[in-house]
N, C-alpha and C positions, 0 to 999 in steps of 0.2 A: 504496499501498500505504500502510495505516495504521499501526500500534506503538498497544496500548491497554494501561494496567498498573493494576488494582484492587486500592482497596488497603482497611485496614476499621480503625475503632478498638474495642479493645474494652477493660477492664479486669481489673486482676486485682489481687485481693484477699490479702492475706501471710495474712490470720486471718478470721472468721468477725465478728471484732467491726469492719469496714467497712462490712460490708453492712446495706443497712436493719433494723430491726427487723421488719416486715411480711416482708421476704425471709426473715428466719431462723429464720421457722416454718415458712415453705416449704423451705427446706434440711434442717430437722429431721426433719420428713415425709417427705421424698425420702429422706435418713438409713436412718432406721426401716424403711418401706418395699422397701428396696436386702433389706432381709433375709427379707423375701415369694417372692422370686423365684424361678422353680420352671430351677435352673441345675445340672443334677447330669453334663453334659457337658461344659459348656468350666470349669465353676470360676468363672464371667465372674459374679460378682452387679450389677443393677443396676438402680435405682430411680429412678421421677422422681415429681414430682407438679406440677400447674395450679394458679394463681393466678387466680380467676376476679376478673370486676366486682363479684360480687355477696359477694363474700368466702370464696367458697365454696374446697374444696381437694379437691384431684379426685387421686390415688394411679393411680401405677401401678408392675409389676418387668415383669421382662424375662420370658416363659414361652417355655423352650427344646419341643425333642420329636427323639426319635429320628427322626423324618421331615424329615429339613430337607430347606425350608427353611421347613416347619410353624410355626415358633417364631413368636414376636412380642417386637418389640423394650421396652424400659422406655415410652417415651417415646409409643408409637403406644399401648400399652394404656389408659397415664393420657388422650391426650390425645380417642380415640376413645370413650374410655368418659362426658370433660366433653360431647363433642360431643352424646353418644346422651344422655345424664343433662339436659345443659343446651342445646341446640341453638340459644338465641339471644344466649347470655351472653360477651362479650370475655374473652378471653385473656389476662392481663395479664402472668403470668410464667411460666415452668418451668424447673424446677432438674433434672438429670442427672447419678446420681452410681454409682460402680462401683467394687464390691469386688473381686480375684481373691484365689484360696481358695491359690493355690502360690504367691503372692507380694505382698510389700506393694505396694499400688494409691499410690504418691504421689505425683501429676499429674492431671489432668484430661482426661477423653478425648471426643472431640468423635462426636456422630453420626454414621448413619455418613449415606447417599445418601438412602437411602427415607424413613427419619427426617427429615432434612430437607426435603426434599418435600412431606410430611404436615404440617412445623410451617410452610412456606411456606403451601401452601394455605389454611390458616385467620386466617394473618395477611394473606394478598390479602381472604381471604373476609369478613374484618370490618374491612379498613381502619387497621387500626390496629396496630404495632408491640405484638412479645411479646417480654418482656426473658429471658433464656437464661443460668442459671451451668451452668455444668459443675463438678466436684471429684470428687475419690478418697477411696481414706481421710485420706489427712493431703495436705498442702502446701497452694501455692493453690486459688483459685477464683477460674477465668478468668467475668466477664462479659458479656454482648453484647449489647447493646441494640435489634438489630432480626433476624431469621430472616433476613431478604434479605439482610444484610451477610455471610450466611455462603456463601449463593447468589445470586451476583450472574451469572452467566447459566442462570437458570433456567427449566426450562420452562413457561411460563405456561399457566394454566389457560381463558383466551380462545383459547391457539392451535388447540383442539377446536372 
């Protein structure tokens, strides 16, 4: 029997001031787009933005539906839009930000498992790490330097 333990490093920014200039704009776009979410059931608004190697920023927001689980998370909206519009462009970074209409969101929340798998698939496809930022309305900003760090025991596409 072998026991293994997976760990990864991440960065906690106390404020946006310590984030690179290029990524500050990406964060601002995600925060702006968060308010475009369609979340009448949960009141949980999520915005996302994707920075491509060509400098383009693609945004997304969560889209709920009364017929659960027909909605889609902000991360997948942004990633699928980027993939459809710029199919061969490298994804450099992704931001995910949330706001709850019922209480202050003073911490970041990470992506669901389905979004993590989609994020990972894009990272593996391009064979280049994607930086991911998570933030709430207030509080710290979490920076993860590779999606595979979020999914150490992931389902690889080559398993099919």
